[in-house]
PDB file of N, CA, C and O in Angstrom:
ATOM      1  N   MET A   1       0.889  -1.482   0.122  1.00  0.00           N
ATOM      2  CA  MET A   1       0.076   0.194   0.117  1.00  0.00           C
ATOM      3  C   MET A   1       0.701   1.248   0.003  1.00  0.00           C
ATOM      4  O   MET A   1       1.751   1.293   0.643  1.00  0.00           O
ATOM      5  N   ASN A   2       0.356   2.379  -0.759  1.00  0.00           N
ATOM      6  CA  ASN A   2       1.384   3.580  -0.645  1.00  0.00           C
ATOM      7  C   ASN A   2       1.337   4.039   0.615  1.00  0.00           C
ATOM      8  O   ASN A   2       0.434   3.788   1.413  1.00  0.00           O
ATOM      9  N   LYS A   3       2.679   4.984   0.904  1.00  0.00           N
ATOM     10  CA  LYS A   3       2.626   5.627   2.034  1.00  0.00           C
ATOM     11  C   LYS A   3       1.692   6.525   2.585  1.00  0.00           C
ATOM     12  O   LYS A   3       1.347   6.610   3.763  1.00  0.00           O
ATOM     13  N   ALA A   4       1.288   7.239   1.541  1.00  0.00           N
ATOM     14  CA  ALA A   4       0.286   8.559   1.868  1.00  0.00           C
ATOM     15  C   ALA A   4      -1.236   7.928   1.974  1.00  0.00           C
ATOM     16  O   ALA A   4      -2.120   8.527   2.586  1.00  0.00           O
ATOM     17  N   VAL A   5      -1.419   6.875   1.430  1.00  0.00           N
ATOM     18  CA  VAL A   5      -2.788   5.997   1.685  1.00  0.00           C
ATOM     19  C   VAL A   5      -2.491   5.345   3.341  1.00  0.00           C
ATOM     20  O   VAL A   5      -3.280   5.585   4.255  1.00  0.00           O
ATOM     21  N   ARG A   6      -1.463   4.655   3.501  1.00  0.00           N
ATOM     22  CA  ARG A   6      -1.378   4.235   4.857  1.00  0.00           C
ATOM     23  C   ARG A   6      -1.348   5.586   5.846  1.00  0.00           C
ATOM     24  O   ARG A   6      -1.837   5.416   6.962  1.00  0.00           O
ATOM     25  N   ARG A   7      -0.995   6.471   5.638  1.00  0.00           N
ATOM     26  CA  ARG A   7      -0.953   7.772   6.649  1.00  0.00           C
ATOM     27  C   ARG A   7      -2.294   8.517   6.918  1.00  0.00           C
ATOM     28  O   ARG A   7      -2.609   9.086   7.963  1.00  0.00           O
ATOM     29  N   LEU A   8      -3.022   8.404   5.776  1.00  0.00           N
ATOM     30  CA  LEU A   8      -4.196   8.819   5.481  1.00  0.00           C
ATOM     31  C   LEU A   8      -5.258   8.457   6.798  1.00  0.00           C
ATOM     32  O   LEU A   8      -5.478   7.265   7.013  1.00  0.00           O
ATOM     33  N   GLU A   9      -5.789   9.298   7.507  1.00  0.00           N
ATOM     34  CA  GLU A   9      -6.486   9.126   8.648  1.00  0.00           C
ATOM     35  C   GLU A   9      -8.081   8.806   8.131  1.00  0.00           C
ATOM     36  O   GLU A   9      -8.875   9.640   7.696  1.00  0.00           O
ATOM     37  N   TRP A  10      -8.268   7.593   8.281  1.00  0.00           N
ATOM     38  CA  TRP A  10      -9.381   6.863   7.438  1.00  0.00           C
ATOM     39  C   TRP A  10     -10.733   7.662   8.298  1.00  0.00           C
ATOM     40  O   TRP A  10     -11.598   8.329   7.732  1.00  0.00           O
ATOM     41  N   THR A  11     -10.668   7.441   9.561  1.00  0.00           N
ATOM     42  CA  THR A  11     -11.919   7.878  10.345  1.00  0.00           C
ATOM     43  C   THR A  11     -12.260   9.356  10.165  1.00  0.00           C
ATOM     44  O   THR A  11     -13.436   9.720  10.168  1.00  0.00           O
ATOM     45  N   VAL A  12     -11.128  10.313   9.990  1.00  0.00           N
ATOM     46  CA  VAL A  12     -11.704  11.704   9.861  1.00  0.00           C
ATOM     47  C   VAL A  12     -12.052  11.802   8.474  1.00  0.00           C
ATOM     48  O   VAL A  12     -13.118  12.360   8.212  1.00  0.00           O
ATOM     49  N   SER A  13     -11.303  11.332   7.481  1.00  0.00           N
ATOM     50  CA  SER A  13     -11.526  11.163   6.121  1.00  0.00           C
ATOM     51  C   SER A  13     -13.067  10.645   5.765  1.00  0.00           C
ATOM     52  O   SER A  13     -13.923  11.329   5.205  1.00  0.00           O
ATOM     53  N   SER A  14     -13.194   9.462   6.162  1.00  0.00           N
ATOM     54  CA  SER A  14     -14.554   9.147   6.088  1.00  0.00           C
ATOM     55  C   SER A  14     -15.669  10.014   6.429  1.00  0.00           C
ATOM     56  O   SER A  14     -16.690  10.245   5.780  1.00  0.00           O
ATOM     57  N   PHE A  15     -15.281  10.470   7.607  1.00  0.00           N
ATOM     58  CA  PHE A  15     -16.297  11.437   8.231  1.00  0.00           C
ATOM     59  C   PHE A  15     -16.605  12.631   7.469  1.00  0.00           C
ATOM     60  O   PHE A  15     -17.784  12.982   7.418  1.00  0.00           O
ATOM     61  N   MET A  16     -15.719  13.303   6.873  1.00  0.00           N
ATOM     62  CA  MET A  16     -15.424  14.402   5.984  1.00  0.00           C
ATOM     63  C   MET A  16     -16.249  14.339   4.783  1.00  0.00           C
ATOM     64  O   MET A  16     -16.973  15.265   4.420  1.00  0.00           O
ATOM     65  N   ILE A  17     -16.121  13.207   4.166  1.00  0.00           N
ATOM     66  CA  ILE A  17     -17.042  12.624   2.706  1.00  0.00           C
ATOM     67  C   ILE A  17     -18.171  12.417   3.288  1.00  0.00           C
ATOM     68  O   ILE A  17     -18.990  13.315   3.096  1.00  0.00           O
ATOM     69  N   LEU A  18     -18.601  11.328   4.103  1.00  0.00           N
ATOM     70  CA  LEU A  18     -19.842  11.229   4.462  1.00  0.00           C
ATOM     71  C   LEU A  18     -20.930  12.115   4.990  1.00  0.00           C
ATOM     72  O   LEU A  18     -22.155  12.084   4.873  1.00  0.00           O
ATOM     73  N   ASN A  19     -20.151  12.861   5.567  1.00  0.00           N
ATOM     74  CA  ASN A  19     -21.012  14.108   6.534  1.00  0.00           C
ATOM     75  C   ASN A  19     -21.987  14.768   5.500  1.00  0.00           C
ATOM     76  O   ASN A  19     -23.201  14.900   5.660  1.00  0.00           O
ATOM     77  N   PRO A  20     -21.184  15.195   4.311  1.00  0.00           N
ATOM     78  CA  PRO A  20     -21.881  16.213   3.428  1.00  0.00           C
ATOM     79  C   PRO A  20     -22.856  15.371   2.465  1.00  0.00           C
ATOM     80  O   PRO A  20     -23.647  15.946   1.717  1.00  0.00           O
ATOM     81  N   LEU A  21     -22.763  14.172   2.523  1.00  0.00           N
ATOM     82  CA  LEU A  21     -23.583  13.186   1.957  1.00  0.00           C
ATOM     83  C   LEU A  21     -24.877  12.972   2.608  1.00  0.00           C
ATOM     84  O   LEU A  21     -25.918  12.989   1.950  1.00  0.00           O
ATOM     85  N   ALA A  22     -24.858  12.768   3.894  1.00  0.00           N
ATOM     86  CA  ALA A  22     -25.702  12.566   4.698  1.00  0.00           C
ATOM     87  C   ALA A  22     -26.351  13.751   4.851  1.00  0.00           C
ATOM     88  O   ALA A  22     -27.545  13.547   5.069  1.00  0.00           O
ATOM     89  N   ALA A  23     -25.990  15.205   4.824  1.00  0.00           N
ATOM     90  CA  ALA A  23     -26.434  16.446   4.704  1.00  0.00           C
ATOM     91  C   ALA A  23     -27.588  16.471   3.400  1.00  0.00           C
ATOM     92  O   ALA A  23     -28.718  16.959   3.364  1.00  0.00           O
ATOM     93  N   ILE A  24     -26.895  15.822   2.487  1.00  0.00           N
ATOM     94  CA  ILE A  24     -27.524  16.005   1.188  1.00  0.00           C
ATOM     95  C   ILE A  24     -28.973  15.163   1.024  1.00  0.00           C
ATOM     96  O   ILE A  24     -30.020  15.558   0.512  1.00  0.00           O
ATOM     97  N   VAL A  25     -28.628  13.711   1.711  1.00  0.00           N
ATOM     98  CA  VAL A  25     -29.732  12.933   1.901  1.00  0.00           C
ATOM     99  C   VAL A  25     -30.761  13.472   2.858  1.00  0.00           C
ATOM    100  O   VAL A  25     -31.916  13.053   2.790  1.00  0.00           O
ATOM    101  N   GLY A  26     -30.420  14.343   3.714  1.00  0.00           N
ATOM    102  CA  GLY A  26     -31.261  14.862   4.734  1.00  0.00           C
ATOM    103  C   GLY A  26     -32.270  15.973   4.396  1.00  0.00           C
ATOM    104  O   GLY A  26     -33.348  16.238   4.929  1.00  0.00           O
ATOM    105  N   MET A  27     -31.711  16.475   3.499  1.00  0.00           N
ATOM    106  CA  MET A  27     -32.290  17.726   2.748  1.00  0.00           C
ATOM    107  C   MET A  27     -33.540  16.856   1.628  1.00  0.00           C
ATOM    108  O   MET A  27     -34.769  16.854   1.686  1.00  0.00           O
ATOM    109  N   ILE A  28     -32.756  16.297   0.831  1.00  0.00           N
ATOM    110  CA  ILE A  28     -33.766  15.255   0.002  1.00  0.00           C
ATOM    111  C   ILE A  28     -35.106  14.951   1.103  1.00  0.00           C
ATOM    112  O   ILE A  28     -36.239  15.431   1.058  1.00  0.00           O
ATOM    113  N   TRP A  29     -34.690  14.258   1.804  1.00  0.00           N
ATOM    114  CA  TRP A  29     -35.822  13.731   2.830  1.00  0.00           C
ATOM    115  C   TRP A  29     -36.629  14.976   3.232  1.00  0.00           C
ATOM    116  O   TRP A  29     -37.780  14.964   2.796  1.00  0.00           O
ATOM    117  N   LEU A  30     -36.329  15.910   3.870  1.00  0.00           N
ATOM    118  CA  LEU A  30     -36.754  17.106   4.221  1.00  0.00           C
ATOM    119  C   LEU A  30     -37.834  17.719   3.124  1.00  0.00           C
ATOM    120  O   LEU A  30     -38.966  18.167   3.310  1.00  0.00           O
ATOM    121  N   ALA A  31     -37.068  17.573   1.928  1.00  0.00           N
ATOM    122  CA  ALA A  31     -38.119  18.190   0.845  1.00  0.00           C
ATOM    123  C   ALA A  31     -39.410  17.021   0.319  1.00  0.00           C
ATOM    124  O   ALA A  31     -40.530  17.318  -0.097  1.00  0.00           O
ATOM    125  N   HIS A  32     -38.855  15.723   0.489  1.00  0.00           N
ATOM    126  CA  HIS A  32     -40.162  14.940   0.402  1.00  0.00           C
ATOM    127  C   HIS A  32     -41.366  14.919   1.456  1.00  0.00           C
ATOM    128  O   HIS A  32     -42.557  14.678   1.257  1.00  0.00           O
ATOM    129  N   ALA A  33     -40.690  15.245   2.640  1.00  0.00           N
ATOM    130  CA  ALA A  33     -41.692  15.026   3.961  1.00  0.00           C
ATOM    131  C   ALA A  33     -42.399  16.493   3.866  1.00  0.00           C
ATOM    132  O   ALA A  33     -43.304  16.496   4.701  1.00  0.00           O
ATOM    133  N   GLY A  34     -42.351  17.604   3.253  1.00  0.00           N
ATOM    134  CA  GLY A  34     -42.646  19.150   2.967  1.00  0.00           C
ATOM    135  C   GLY A  34     -42.404  19.447   4.259  1.00  0.00           C
ATOM    136  O   GLY A  34     -43.320  19.697   5.042  1.00  0.00           O
ATOM    137  N   LEU A  35     -41.167  19.447   4.590  1.00  0.00           N
ATOM    138  CA  LEU A  35     -40.749  20.205   5.992  1.00  0.00           C
ATOM    139  C   LEU A  35     -39.981  21.434   5.356  1.00  0.00           C
ATOM    140  O   LEU A  35     -39.952  22.507   5.959  1.00  0.00           O
ATOM    141  N   LEU A  36     -39.510  21.307   4.427  1.00  0.00           N
ATOM    142  CA  LEU A  36     -38.631  22.661   3.893  1.00  0.00           C
ATOM    143  C   LEU A  36     -39.152  23.998   3.786  1.00  0.00           C
ATOM    144  O   LEU A  36     -38.389  24.953   3.638  1.00  0.00           O
ATOM    145  N   GLY A  37     -40.523  24.143   3.857  1.00  0.00           N
ATOM    146  CA  GLY A  37     -41.313  25.180   4.052  1.00  0.00           C
ATOM    147  C   GLY A  37     -41.696  25.836   5.288  1.00  0.00           C
ATOM    148  O   GLY A  37     -42.433  26.819   5.362  1.00  0.00           O
ATOM    149  N   ASN A  38     -41.040  25.106   6.438  1.00  0.00           N
ATOM    150  CA  ASN A  38     -41.148  25.183   7.736  1.00  0.00           C
ATOM    151  C   ASN A  38     -40.221  26.240   8.358  1.00  0.00           C
ATOM    152  O   ASN A  38     -39.088  25.913   8.713  1.00  0.00           O
ATOM    153  N   PRO A  39     -40.672  27.502   8.500  1.00  0.00           N
ATOM    154  CA  PRO A  39     -39.446  28.643   8.825  1.00  0.00           C
ATOM    155  C   PRO A  39     -38.505  28.215   9.881  1.00  0.00           C
ATOM    156  O   PRO A  39     -37.351  28.644   9.883  1.00  0.00           O
ATOM    157  N   ALA A  40     -39.051  27.169  11.023  1.00  0.00           N
ATOM    158  CA  ALA A  40     -38.285  26.894  11.967  1.00  0.00           C
ATOM    159  C   ALA A  40     -36.939  26.124  11.585  1.00  0.00           C
ATOM    160  O   ALA A  40     -36.034  26.003  12.411  1.00  0.00           O
ATOM    161  N   ILE A  41     -36.864  25.669  10.435  1.00  0.00           N
ATOM    162  CA  ILE A  41     -35.752  24.883   9.855  1.00  0.00           C
ATOM    163  C   ILE A  41     -34.941  25.679   9.408  1.00  0.00           C
ATOM    164  O   ILE A  41     -33.750  25.420   9.584  1.00  0.00           O
ATOM    165  N   TRP A  42     -35.279  26.772   8.765  1.00  0.00           N
ATOM    166  CA  TRP A  42     -34.470  27.737   8.035  1.00  0.00           C
ATOM    167  C   TRP A  42     -33.704  28.800   9.282  1.00  0.00           C
ATOM    168  O   TRP A  42     -32.561  29.248   9.189  1.00  0.00           O
ATOM    169  N   ILE A  43     -34.503  29.005  10.237  1.00  0.00           N
ATOM    170  CA  ILE A  43     -33.996  29.652  11.269  1.00  0.00           C
ATOM    171  C   ILE A  43     -32.869  28.966  12.201  1.00  0.00           C
ATOM    172  O   ILE A  43     -31.832  29.476  12.624  1.00  0.00           O
ATOM    173  N   PHE A  44     -33.408  27.569  12.413  1.00  0.00           N
ATOM    174  CA  PHE A  44     -32.278  27.081  13.107  1.00  0.00           C
ATOM    175  C   PHE A  44     -31.039  26.731  12.385  1.00  0.00           C
ATOM    176  O   PHE A  44     -29.959  26.602  12.962  1.00  0.00           O
ATOM    177  N   GLY A  45     -31.209  26.578  11.110  1.00  0.00           N
ATOM    178  CA  GLY A  45     -29.936  26.412  10.218  1.00  0.00           C
ATOM    179  C   GLY A  45     -29.365  27.412  10.086  1.00  0.00           C
ATOM    180  O   GLY A  45     -28.162  27.161  10.023  1.00  0.00           O
ATOM    181  N   PHE A  46     -29.578  28.546   9.998  1.00  0.00           N
ATOM    182  CA  PHE A  46     -29.322  30.078   9.774  1.00  0.00           C
ATOM    183  C   PHE A  46     -28.486  30.365  11.306  1.00  0.00           C
ATOM    184  O   PHE A  46     -27.316  30.747  11.350  1.00  0.00           O
ATOM    185  N   ILE A  47     -29.212  30.136  12.342  1.00  0.00           N
ATOM    186  CA  ILE A  47     -28.498  30.489  13.860  1.00  0.00           C
ATOM    187  C   ILE A  47     -27.361  29.603  14.077  1.00  0.00           C
ATOM    188  O   ILE A  47     -26.394  29.982  14.738  1.00  0.00           O
ATOM    189  N   TYR A  48     -27.441  28.160  13.430  1.00  0.00           N
ATOM    190  CA  TYR A  48     -26.501  27.004  13.895  1.00  0.00           C
ATOM    191  C   TYR A  48     -25.135  27.511  12.801  1.00  0.00           C
ATOM    192  O   TYR A  48     -23.994  27.320  13.220  1.00  0.00           O
ATOM    193  N   ALA A  49     -25.292  28.020  11.695  1.00  0.00           N
ATOM    194  CA  ALA A  49     -24.259  28.147  11.124  1.00  0.00           C
ATOM    195  C   ALA A  49     -23.319  29.690  11.463  1.00  0.00           C
ATOM    196  O   ALA A  49     -22.106  29.871  11.358  1.00  0.00           O
ATOM    197  N   ILE A  50     -24.111  30.394  11.777  1.00  0.00           N
ATOM    198  CA  ILE A  50     -23.502  31.539  12.853  1.00  0.00           C
ATOM    199  C   ILE A  50     -22.788  31.135  13.833  1.00  0.00           C
ATOM    200  O   ILE A  50     -21.682  31.624  14.067  1.00  0.00           O
ATOM    201  N   GLY A  51     -23.395  30.054  14.642  1.00  0.00           N
ATOM    202  CA  GLY A  51     -22.866  29.842  15.881  1.00  0.00           C
ATOM    203  C   GLY A  51     -21.354  29.053  15.669  1.00  0.00           C
ATOM    204  O   GLY A  51     -20.278  29.240  16.238  1.00  0.00           O
ATOM    205  N   ALA A  52     -21.746  28.120  14.631  1.00  0.00           N
ATOM    206  CA  ALA A  52     -20.557  27.501  14.050  1.00  0.00           C
ATOM    207  C   ALA A  52     -19.235  28.089  13.751  1.00  0.00           C
ATOM    208  O   ALA A  52     -18.137  27.707  14.155  1.00  0.00           O
ATOM    209  N   ASN A  53     -19.554  29.196  12.887  1.00  0.00           N
ATOM    210  CA  ASN A  53     -18.596  29.895  12.303  1.00  0.00           C
ATOM    211  C   ASN A  53     -18.044  31.079  13.578  1.00  0.00           C
ATOM    212  O   ASN A  53     -16.992  31.700  13.430  1.00  0.00           O
ATOM    213  N   LEU A  54     -18.691  31.205  14.471  1.00  0.00           N
ATOM    214  CA  LEU A  54     -18.385  32.199  15.162  1.00  0.00           C
ATOM    215  C   LEU A  54     -17.487  31.279  16.402  1.00  0.00           C
ATOM    216  O   LEU A  54     -16.610  31.802  17.089  1.00  0.00           O
ATOM    217  N   GLY A  55     -17.882  29.908  16.512  1.00  0.00           N
ATOM    218  CA  GLY A  55     -16.784  29.154  17.254  1.00  0.00           C
ATOM    219  C   GLY A  55     -15.479  29.004  16.822  1.00  0.00           C
ATOM    220  O   GLY A  55     -14.497  29.175  17.544  1.00  0.00           O
ATOM    221  N   ILE A  56     -15.440  28.575  15.250  1.00  0.00           N
ATOM    222  CA  ILE A  56     -14.166  28.592  14.716  1.00  0.00           C
ATOM    223  C   ILE A  56     -13.174  30.117  14.742  1.00  0.00           C
ATOM    224  O   ILE A  56     -11.973  30.208  14.999  1.00  0.00           O
ATOM    225  N   THR A  57     -14.001  31.052  14.435  1.00  0.00           N
ATOM    226  CA  THR A  57     -13.216  32.067  14.400  1.00  0.00           C
ATOM    227  C   THR A  57     -12.953  33.082  15.362  1.00  0.00           C
ATOM    228  O   THR A  57     -11.903  33.723  15.312  1.00  0.00           O
ATOM    229  N   ALA A  58     -13.915  33.303  16.333  1.00  0.00           N
ATOM    230  CA  ALA A  58     -13.949  33.911  17.556  1.00  0.00           C
ATOM    231  C   ALA A  58     -13.231  32.887  18.535  1.00  0.00           C
ATOM    232  O   ALA A  58     -12.212  33.246  19.124  1.00  0.00           O
ATOM    233  N   GLY A  59     -13.697  31.756  18.694  1.00  0.00           N
ATOM    234  CA  GLY A  59     -13.110  30.590  19.520  1.00  0.00           C
ATOM    235  C   GLY A  59     -12.011  30.135  19.477  1.00  0.00           C
ATOM    236  O   GLY A  59     -11.107  30.591  20.178  1.00  0.00           O
ATOM    237  N   TYR A  60     -11.825  29.033  18.562  1.00  0.00           N
ATOM    238  CA  TYR A  60     -10.689  28.514  18.202  1.00  0.00           C
ATOM    239  C   TYR A  60      -9.528  29.473  17.776  1.00  0.00           C
ATOM    240  O   TYR A  60      -8.517  29.734  18.428  1.00  0.00           O
ATOM    241  N   HIS A  61      -9.847  29.889  16.684  1.00  0.00           N
ATOM    242  CA  HIS A  61      -8.514  30.757  16.302  1.00  0.00           C
ATOM    243  C   HIS A  61      -8.265  32.031  17.157  1.00  0.00           C
ATOM    244  O   HIS A  61      -7.093  32.297  17.425  1.00  0.00           O
ATOM    245  N   ARG A  62      -9.244  32.837  17.606  1.00  0.00           N
ATOM    246  CA  ARG A  62      -8.623  34.038  18.324  1.00  0.00           C
ATOM    247  C   ARG A  62      -8.457  33.817  19.599  1.00  0.00           C
ATOM    248  O   ARG A  62      -7.430  34.223  20.142  1.00  0.00           O
ATOM    249  N   LEU A  63      -9.434  33.133  20.319  1.00  0.00           N
ATOM    250  CA  LEU A  63      -9.302  32.962  21.990  1.00  0.00           C
ATOM    251  C   LEU A  63      -8.474  31.904  21.913  1.00  0.00           C
ATOM    252  O   LEU A  63      -7.393  32.258  22.383  1.00  0.00           O
ATOM    253  N   MET A  64      -8.435  30.777  21.555  1.00  0.00           N
ATOM    254  CA  MET A  64      -7.481  29.493  21.995  1.00  0.00           C
ATOM    255  C   MET A  64      -6.450  29.639  21.291  1.00  0.00           C
ATOM    256  O   MET A  64      -5.556  29.197  22.013  1.00  0.00           O
ATOM    257  N   SER A  65      -5.837  30.092  20.018  1.00  0.00           N
ATOM    258  CA  SER A  65      -4.849  30.058  19.407  1.00  0.00           C
ATOM    259  C   SER A  65      -4.091  31.304  19.629  1.00  0.00           C
ATOM    260  O   SER A  65      -2.905  31.260  19.956  1.00  0.00           O
ATOM    261  N   HIS A  66      -4.711  32.387  19.469  1.00  0.00           N
ATOM    262  CA  HIS A  66      -3.771  33.659  19.867  1.00  0.00           C
ATOM    263  C   HIS A  66      -3.862  34.193  20.997  1.00  0.00           C
ATOM    264  O   HIS A  66      -2.983  34.971  21.368  1.00  0.00           O
ATOM    265  N   ARG A  67      -4.864  33.914  21.731  1.00  0.00           N
ATOM    266  CA  ARG A  67      -5.402  34.266  22.947  1.00  0.00           C
ATOM    267  C   ARG A  67      -5.404  36.009  23.011  1.00  0.00           C
ATOM    268  O   ARG A  67      -4.948  36.813  23.825  1.00  0.00           O
ATOM    269  N   SER A  68      -6.051  36.125  21.907  1.00  0.00           N
ATOM    270  CA  SER A  68      -6.243  37.740  21.802  1.00  0.00           C
ATOM    271  C   SER A  68      -7.113  38.571  22.888  1.00  0.00           C
ATOM    272  O   SER A  68      -7.055  39.788  23.063  1.00  0.00           O
ATOM    273  N   TYR A  69      -7.892  37.689  23.543  1.00  0.00           N
ATOM    274  CA  TYR A  69      -8.746  38.494  24.500  1.00  0.00           C
ATOM    275  C   TYR A  69      -8.935  37.554  25.517  1.00  0.00           C
ATOM    276  O   TYR A  69      -8.444  36.434  25.375  1.00  0.00           O
ATOM    277  N   GLU A  70      -9.611  37.854  26.583  1.00  0.00           N
ATOM    278  CA  GLU A  70     -10.113  36.904  27.620  1.00  0.00           C
ATOM    279  C   GLU A  70     -11.624  36.683  27.814  1.00  0.00           C
ATOM    280  O   GLU A  70     -12.399  37.639  27.766  1.00  0.00           O
ATOM    281  N   ALA A  71     -12.004  35.541  28.013  1.00  0.00           N
ATOM    282  CA  ALA A  71     -13.499  35.604  28.129  1.00  0.00           C
ATOM    283  C   ALA A  71     -14.048  34.896  29.032  1.00  0.00           C
ATOM    284  O   ALA A  71     -13.374  33.882  29.215  1.00  0.00           O
ATOM    285  N   HIS A  72     -15.113  34.949  29.803  1.00  0.00           N
ATOM    286  CA  HIS A  72     -15.722  34.268  30.639  1.00  0.00           C
ATOM    287  C   HIS A  72     -15.751  32.797  30.328  1.00  0.00           C
ATOM    288  O   HIS A  72     -16.065  32.426  29.197  1.00  0.00           O
ATOM    289  N   PRO A  73     -15.433  31.921  31.298  1.00  0.00           N
ATOM    290  CA  PRO A  73     -15.565  30.488  31.154  1.00  0.00           C
ATOM    291  C   PRO A  73     -16.717  29.980  30.499  1.00  0.00           C
ATOM    292  O   PRO A  73     -16.661  29.044  29.702  1.00  0.00           O
ATOM    293  N   LEU A  74     -17.778  30.584  30.819  1.00  0.00           N
ATOM    294  CA  LEU A  74     -19.289  29.955  29.938  1.00  0.00           C
ATOM    295  C   LEU A  74     -19.157  30.655  28.211  1.00  0.00           C
ATOM    296  O   LEU A  74     -19.932  30.318  27.316  1.00  0.00           O
ATOM    297  N   VAL A  75     -18.298  31.418  28.067  1.00  0.00           N
ATOM    298  CA  VAL A  75     -18.265  31.840  26.738  1.00  0.00           C
ATOM    299  C   VAL A  75     -17.227  31.138  25.871  1.00  0.00           C
ATOM    300  O   VAL A  75     -17.304  31.099  24.643  1.00  0.00           O
ATOM    301  N   GLU A  76     -16.182  30.547  26.642  1.00  0.00           N
ATOM    302  CA  GLU A  76     -15.389  29.819  26.213  1.00  0.00           C
ATOM    303  C   GLU A  76     -15.732  28.224  25.836  1.00  0.00           C
ATOM    304  O   GLU A  76     -15.209  27.666  24.871  1.00  0.00           O
ATOM    305  N   TRP A  77     -16.570  27.649  26.626  1.00  0.00           N
ATOM    306  CA  TRP A  77     -17.401  26.771  26.372  1.00  0.00           C
ATOM    307  C   TRP A  77     -18.226  26.742  25.388  1.00  0.00           C
ATOM    308  O   TRP A  77     -18.220  25.767  24.637  1.00  0.00           O
ATOM    309  N   PHE A  78     -18.981  27.655  25.218  1.00  0.00           N
ATOM    310  CA  PHE A  78     -19.914  28.086  24.164  1.00  0.00           C
ATOM    311  C   PHE A  78     -18.980  28.000  22.830  1.00  0.00           C
ATOM    312  O   PHE A  78     -19.385  27.410  21.828  1.00  0.00           O
ATOM    313  N   PHE A  79     -17.806  28.577  22.881  1.00  0.00           N
ATOM    314  CA  PHE A  79     -17.064  28.630  21.620  1.00  0.00           C
ATOM    315  C   PHE A  79     -16.476  27.112  21.116  1.00  0.00           C
ATOM    316  O   PHE A  79     -16.393  26.577  20.011  1.00  0.00           O
ATOM    317  N   LEU A  80     -16.157  26.749  22.328  1.00  0.00           N
ATOM    318  CA  LEU A  80     -15.542  25.180  22.250  1.00  0.00           C
ATOM    319  C   LEU A  80     -16.731  24.211  21.514  1.00  0.00           C
ATOM    320  O   LEU A  80     -16.520  23.370  20.639  1.00  0.00           O
ATOM    321  N   LEU A  81     -17.790  24.502  22.003  1.00  0.00           N
ATOM    322  CA  LEU A  81     -18.857  23.482  21.616  1.00  0.00           C
ATOM    323  C   LEU A  81     -19.355  23.945  20.307  1.00  0.00           C
ATOM    324  O   LEU A  81     -19.591  23.017  19.532  1.00  0.00           O
ATOM    325  N   MET A  82     -19.601  25.252  19.805  1.00  0.00           N
ATOM    326  CA  MET A  82     -20.139  25.572  18.624  1.00  0.00           C
ATOM    327  C   MET A  82     -19.169  25.395  17.729  1.00  0.00           C
ATOM    328  O   MET A  82     -19.567  24.994  16.635  1.00  0.00           O
ATOM    329  N   GLY A  83     -17.723  25.610  17.873  1.00  0.00           N
ATOM    330  CA  GLY A  83     -16.391  25.258  17.135  1.00  0.00           C
ATOM    331  C   GLY A  83     -16.394  23.735  16.813  1.00  0.00           C
ATOM    332  O   GLY A  83     -16.091  23.311  15.698  1.00  0.00           O
ATOM    333  N   ALA A  84     -16.758  22.929  17.869  1.00  0.00           N
ATOM    334  CA  ALA A  84     -16.690  21.547  17.407  1.00  0.00           C
ATOM    335  C   ALA A  84     -17.848  20.928  16.426  1.00  0.00           C
ATOM    336  O   ALA A  84     -17.829  19.928  15.709  1.00  0.00           O
ATOM    337  N   SER A  85     -18.958  21.999  16.693  1.00  0.00           N
ATOM    338  CA  SER A  85     -20.201  21.584  15.890  1.00  0.00           C
ATOM    339  C   SER A  85     -19.964  21.952  14.347  1.00  0.00           C
ATOM    340  O   SER A  85     -20.865  21.850  13.515  1.00  0.00           O
ATOM    341  N   ALA A  86     -18.839  22.331  14.084  1.00  0.00           N
ATOM    342  CA  ALA A  86     -18.432  22.989  12.626  1.00  0.00           C
ATOM    343  C   ALA A  86     -17.929  21.962  11.974  1.00  0.00           C
ATOM    344  O   ALA A  86     -17.833  22.109  10.755  1.00  0.00           O
ATOM    345  N   PHE A  87     -17.458  20.613  12.590  1.00  0.00           N
ATOM    346  CA  PHE A  87     -16.886  19.432  11.896  1.00  0.00           C
ATOM    347  C   PHE A  87     -15.720  19.784  11.058  1.00  0.00           C
ATOM    348  O   PHE A  87     -15.906  19.344   9.924  1.00  0.00           O
ATOM    349  N   GLU A  88     -14.669  20.361  11.160  1.00  0.00           N
ATOM    350  CA  GLU A  88     -13.828  20.890  10.652  1.00  0.00           C
ATOM    351  C   GLU A  88     -12.674  20.055  10.473  1.00  0.00           C
ATOM    352  O   GLU A  88     -11.675  20.430   9.859  1.00  0.00           O
ATOM    353  N   GLY A  89     -12.822  18.765  11.079  1.00  0.00           N
ATOM    354  CA  GLY A  89     -11.718  17.758  11.366  1.00  0.00           C
ATOM    355  C   GLY A  89     -11.031  18.187  12.405  1.00  0.00           C
ATOM    356  O   GLY A  89     -10.078  17.533  12.828  1.00  0.00           O
TER     357      GLY A  89
END
């Protein structure tokens, strides 16, 4: 087996490939069930996307990596949870 293939993180790689596929299947299922017209789905998705992006940029990058500012422990936990929910490997 090729060295690059052996070093490949199969768990992470599989997750990064299967997660978007599951999202596509989920969207097809929601459309088939007639739930895409529900505003709560869109509001949740919008808030979730903002929270995940905020967790990565303000939490993981600015707060944890650079220690650019100090935050209350609850804010740190929020950023950690939302950053982890972004599934960026």
